C-alpha positions in Angstrom: 25.6 18.6 55.9 24.0 21.1 58.3 22.7 23.1 55.4 21.0 20.1 53.9 19.3 19.3 57.2 18.2 22.9 57.6 16.8 22.8 54.0 14.8 19.6 54.7 13.4 21.0 58.0 12.5 24.3 56.2 10.5 22.4 53.5 8.7 20.3 56.1 7.2 23.4 57.8 3.7 24.9 57.3 2.3 22.2 55.0 -1.0 20.7 56.0 -2.4 17.4 54.5 -4.7 19.5 52.4 -1.7 21.4 50.9 0.0 18.2 50.0 -3.1 16.7 48.5 -3.6 19.1 45.6 -2.1 22.4 44.7 -1.4 24.1 41.3 1.4 26.1 42.8 3.3 24.1 45.4 5.8 22.6 43.0 8.1 23.2 40.0 11.6 24.7 39.7 10.4 28.3 40.4 8.8 27.2 43.6 12.0 25.4 44.7 13.9 28.6 43.8 11.5 30.6 46.1 12.3 28.2 48.9 16.0 28.2 48.5 16.2 32.0 48.2 14.0 32.4 51.3 11.3 34.2 49.2 8.6 31.8 50.3 7.7 29.3 53.0 6.5 25.9 51.8 2.9 27.0 52.0 3.7 30.2 49.9 4.1 32.5 52.9 6.3 35.6 52.8 4.1 37.0 50.0 5.1 40.6 50.7 8.8 39.8 50.5 8.3 38.0 47.2 6.3 40.8 45.6 8.7 43.5 46.7 11.9 41.6 45.8 10.8 40.5 42.3 9.2 43.8 41.4 12.2 45.9 42.5 14.6 43.5 40.8 12.8 44.2 37.5 12.3 47.9 38.0 15.1 49.5 40.0 18.0 48.6 37.5 15.9 50.2 34.8 15.7 53.4 36.8 19.4 53.4 37.5 20.5 52.6 34.0 18.0 55.1 32.5 19.4 57.8 34.8 23.0 56.9 33.8 21.9 57.4 30.1 20.1 60.7 31.1 16.8 59.2 30.0 15.0 59.1 33.3 13.0 62.3 33.0 14.1 63.8 29.7 16.4 63.4 26.7 14.0 61.2 24.7 10.4 61.3 23.5 9.4 58.8 26.2 11.6 59.1 29.3 11.6 56.3 31.9 9.6 58.0 34.6 6.9 59.0 32.1 6.6 55.5 30.7 3.1 54.4 31.9 3.3 50.9 30.6 6.5 49.9 32.4 5.3 51.1 35.8 1.9 49.4 35.4 3.7 46.2 34.4 6.0 45.9 37.3 4.1 47.6 40.1 0.6 46.4 39.3 0.5 43.4 36.8 3.6 41.6 38.1 2.5 41.8 41.8 -0.9 40.6 40.8 0.6 37.5 39.2 2.6 36.7 42.3 -0.3 37.3 44.7 -2.4 35.0 42.5 -0.1 32.1 43.4 -1.2 32.3 47.1 -4.9 32.9 46.4 -5.2 30.1 43.8 -3.4 27.7 46.0 -5.6 28.3 49.0 -8.9 28.3 47.1 -8.4 25.6 44.5 -7.3 23.2 47.2 -10.7 23.7 48.8 -12.5 23.3 45.5 -10.9 20.0 44.8 -11.6 18.7 48.3 -15.3 19.2 47.6 -15.4 16.3 45.2 -14.7 14.0 48.1 -16.4 15.8 50.9 -19.6 15.9 49.0 -19.2 12.3 47.9 -19.4 13.2 44.3 -16.7 10.7 43.3 -18.0 7.2 43.2 -16.2 4.9 45.7 -15.2 2.6 42.9 -13.4 5.5 41.2 -11.6 6.9 44.2 -8.3 5.3 43.1 -8.6 6.8 39.6 -9.4 10.2 41.1 -6.2 10.0 43.3 -4.2 9.0 40.2 -5.6 12.0 38.3 -4.4 14.3 41.0 -1.0 12.5 41.2 -0.4 12.8 37.5 -1.4 16.5 37.6 1.1 17.1 40.4 3.8 15.3 38.4 3.2 17.6 35.4 3.2 20.6 37.8 6.6 19.6 39.2 8.2 19.0 35.7 11.5 20.8 35.4 11.6 20.3 31.6 8.3 22.0 31.0 9.3 25.1 33.0 12.6 25.2 31.1 10.6 25.1 27.9 8.4 28.0 29.1 11.5 29.9 30.1 13.1 29.4 26.7 9.9 30.4 25.0 9.7 33.7 27.0 13.3 34.6 26.0 12.9 33.7 22.3 9.4 33.8 20.8 8.2 36.2 23.5 11.1 38.5 22.7 10.5 38.3 19.0 6.8 39.2 19.4 7.7 42.1 21.7 10.5 43.5 19.5 8.5 43.3 16.2 5.0 44.1 17.4 4.9 46.0 20.7 7.9 48.3 20.8 7.0 52.0 20.4 8.2 53.5 17.1 9.3 56.7 18.7 12.6 57.2 20.6 12.3 55.8 24.1 14.4 55.4 27.2 15.0 51.7 26.3 15.4 51.8 22.5 15.8 53.9 19.4 14.0 52.6 16.3 16.1 53.0 13.1 15.2 52.0 9.6 17.0 48.7 9.8 17.0 47.7 13.5 16.1 48.6 17.1 19.1 49.9 19.0 18.8 49.3 22.7 20.2 51.6 25.4 21.8 50.1 28.5 18.5 50.2 30.3 16.9 48.7 27.2 19.2 45.6 27.4 18.1 44.9 31.0 14.5 45.6 30.1 14.5 43.3 27.0 16.6 40.4 28.4 15.9 40.4 32.2 12.8 42.3 33.3 10.5 41.4 30.4 11.5 37.7 30.3 10.8 37.4 34.0 7.4 38.9 33.6 6.6 36.8 30.5 7.8 33.6 32.2 5.5 34.3 35.2 2.6 35.0 32.9 3.2 32.0 30.6 3.7 29.8 33.7 0.2 30.8 34.7 -1.2 29.6 31.4 0.5 26.3 32.1 -1.2 26.1 35.5 -4.5 26.8 33.8 -3.8 24.0 31.4 -3.3 21.7 34.5 -6.7 22.8 35.8 -8.3 22.1 32.4 -6.9 18.7 32.1 -7.7 17.8 35.8 -11.4 18.8 35.3 -11.6 17.1 31.9 -10.3 13.8 33.3 -12.6 14.0 36.4 -15.5 14.6 34.0 -14.8 11.0 32.7 -15.3 9.4 36.1 -18.6 8.1 37.6 -20.0 11.0 39.4 -22.6 10.7 42.1 -24.4 14.0 41.6 -26.9 15.2 44.1 -30.0 15.8 41.9 -31.9 17.7 44.6 -29.1 20.0 45.8 -30.3 23.5 46.5 -27.4 25.0 44.5 -29.4 23.9 41.4 -26.3 22.4 39.7 -26.6 19.0 41.3 -24.0 19.8 44.0 -21.3 21.1 41.6 -21.9 24.7 42.6 -18.6 24.8 44.4 -16.7 24.8 41.1 -17.9 28.4 40.6 -15.4 29.4 43.4 -12.6 28.9 40.9 -13.7 32.0 39.0 -12.8 34.6 41.7 -9.7 32.4 42.6 -8.2 33.0 39.1 -9.4 36.6 39.0 -5.9 38.1 39.9 -4.3 36.3 37.0 -6.9 37.9 34.7 -6.7 41.3 36.3 -3.0 41.3 35.7 -3.6 41.1 32.0 -6.2 43.8 31.8 -3.8 46.0 33.9 -1.2 45.2 31.2 -3.6 46.1 28.5 -4.5 49.4 30.3 -0.9 50.3 30.5 -0.3 49.4 26.9 -3.2 51.6 25.7 -2.4 54.4 28.1 1.2 54.6 26.8 -0.1 55.0 23.2 -2.7 57.5 24.2 -0.2 59.6 26.0 2.9 59.4 23.8 1.6 58.3 20.3 -1.6 60.5 20.4 -3.9 57.5 20.0 -7.5 57.5 21.2 -9.2 55.1 23.5 -11.9 54.2 21.0 -9.1 53.1 18.6 -8.7 50.1 20.9 -12.3 49.1 21.4 -11.9 45.8 19.4 -8.8 44.9 21.4 -10.6 45.6 24.7 -13.7 43.6 23.8 -11.6 40.8 22.5 -9.4 40.7 25.6 -12.3 40.7 28.0 -14.1 37.9 26.1 -10.9 35.8 25.9 -10.1 36.2 29.6 -13.7 35.4 30.6 -13.6 32.3 28.4 -10.3 31.3 30.0 -11.9 30.6 33.4 -15.5 29.8 32.4 -14.7 27.2 29.7 -13.4 24.4 32.0 -16.6 24.7 34.1 -18.6 23.6 31.0 -16.9 20.2 30.9 -19.7 18.8 33.2 -22.6 20.0 30.9 -23.4 16.4 29.8 -23.5 15.2 33.4 -25.8 18.1 34.4 -28.1 17.5 31.5 -28.5 13.9 32.4 -29.0 14.9 36.1 -31.7 17.4 35.1 -33.6 14.8 33.1 -33.3 12.2 35.8 -34.3 14.6 38.6 -37.4 15.7 36.6 -38.4 12.1 36.0 -37.9 11.0 39.6 -39.4 14.0 41.2 -42.3 13.9 38.8 -43.1 10.4 39.8 -42.8 11.3 43.5 -45.0 14.4 43.0 -47.6 12.4 41.2 -47.8 9.8 44.0 -48.0 12.6 46.7 -50.7 14.6 45.0 -52.7 11.4 44.3 -52.6 10.6 48.0 -53.5 14.2 48.9 -56.4 14.3 46.6 -57.7 10.9 47.7 -57.5 12.0 51.4 -58.7 15.6 51.3 -60.8 15.8 48.1 -62.5 12.5 47.3 -62.9 11.4 50.9 -64.0 13.3 54.0 -61.3 13.3 56.6 -62.3 12.2 60.1 -63.2 14.5 63.0 -59.8 14.0 64.6 -58.1 15.4 61.5 -59.4 19.0 60.8 -58.4 20.7 57.5 -57.2 23.9 59.2 -53.6 23.6 60.4 -53.0 20.3 58.7 -49.3 19.8 57.8 -50.4 18.2 54.5 -51.1 21.6 53.0 -47.7 22.9 54.0 -46.1 19.7 52.6 -47.9 20.3 49.3 -46.5 23.9 49.1 -43.0 22.6 50.0 -43.4 20.1 47.2 -44.0 22.9 44.7 -40.9 24.7 45.9 -38.9 21.6 45.6 -40.2 21.1 42.1 -39.0 24.6 41.1 -35.5 23.7 42.4 -35.4 20.5 40.4 -36.9 22.0 37.3 -34.3 24.8 37.2 -31.2 22.7 37.4 -28.6 24.7 35.4 -26.1 23.3 32.9 -23.2 25.3 34.2 -21.9 25.8 37.7 -22.0 29.5 37.4 -24.8 32.0 36.8 -25.4 35.5 35.4 -24.2 37.2 38.6 -20.8 35.5 38.4 -20.4 36.6 34.8 -21.4 40.2 35.5 -19.1 40.3 38.5 -16.2 38.9 36.4 -16.8 41.5 33.6 -16.8 44.3 36.2 -13.5 43.1 37.8 -11.8 42.8 34.4 -12.9 46.3 33.3 -11.8 47.9 36.5 -8.1 48.5 35.4 -9.4 50.1 32.2 -11.6 52.7 34.0 -8.8 55.3 34.4 -8.6 55.4 30.6 -12.1 56.9 30.5 -10.5 60.2 31.7 -8.8 60.5 28.3 -12.2 61.0 26.6 -14.4 62.3 29.5 -13.0 65.1 31.8 -12.8 64.3 35.5 -15.0 67.3 36.3 -17.8 65.9 34.1 -17.6 62.5 35.8 -17.7 64.1 39.3 -20.7 66.2 38.3 -22.5 63.1 36.9 -21.9 61.2 40.2 -23.2 64.2 42.3 -26.3 64.3 40.2 -26.9 60.6 40.7 -26.3 60.9 44.4 -28.5 63.9 45.1 
């Protein structure tokens, strides 16, 4: 009885009204497991504890079992400590996926609030907007859906890995024979514990992204009160661009994984970086599309807003310049109203600046800078692979020449 009371009190801590209103991460069986195992507070605190515990749970047994099999530093073509991919997966990509839970929770909550704080949702559709959020949260909390994801990571995910991604040479986790793959003791933990945990966390993120997609798609169908003259030049929807850096850790985790995958094959299978150029380009394009696509759902609204703003502001501008011309050109102003220093001239200039703002309303709540920044972030984990084709000394010499 005391334990139940303590659990209820624990769950009631640290949650603001904003946290309860909308979050892609405060719910579901895994979240409840975090709470019960004291790996998280209700607002996703204890991040360091969560990262260290899960990463070591996946990695340390592999080290111990590989050492028992004498495959930690020698004995096979790819010993455990020289396996680049496994270390990148559990010490870089996995922590990034866990850290992303906290970052996405904090930032996406603020993004969703902007729909109301900027009065973009019509008052007549407020109830529908709340229902969209409520149904999204019900999907987020679904135990059945997370069970399906878990089963998928153990079955289909295992099959893909075993048939497509396992190295053909003898490794610390498996020996490839003509008829089958024979796992070592470390290999069984790797194949049926560590990798499924990683796959589940990754697939669960795709489910969270699906929730984000369907939320924005349904909001798109509401009556939106766009601010046609907003200086962000996307009718007040510029705040949606904040979702791009929010999801960046999820994307970086996958380019880290790709970097480890390629590095492993360069080091142990004598492949070359350029052999993977199509995979790199395809992965970067796919990951960019993953976060940019839902922001295009409002393109129809923004096109209508652009047309309406141009029409309205065009009428306003015509009326103003007619009055200006009538006052200052066709008629001589009175002695008490000299031309020099008149605010009418400044107002005319301001009108031109305002017209430029209206005339350049964009169709997407992100710009070229956001795209360039995202590409740079995604390519960052792949930069060390350049050392496989360009010596470090040449890179340093090139940097020195640029600097001096």
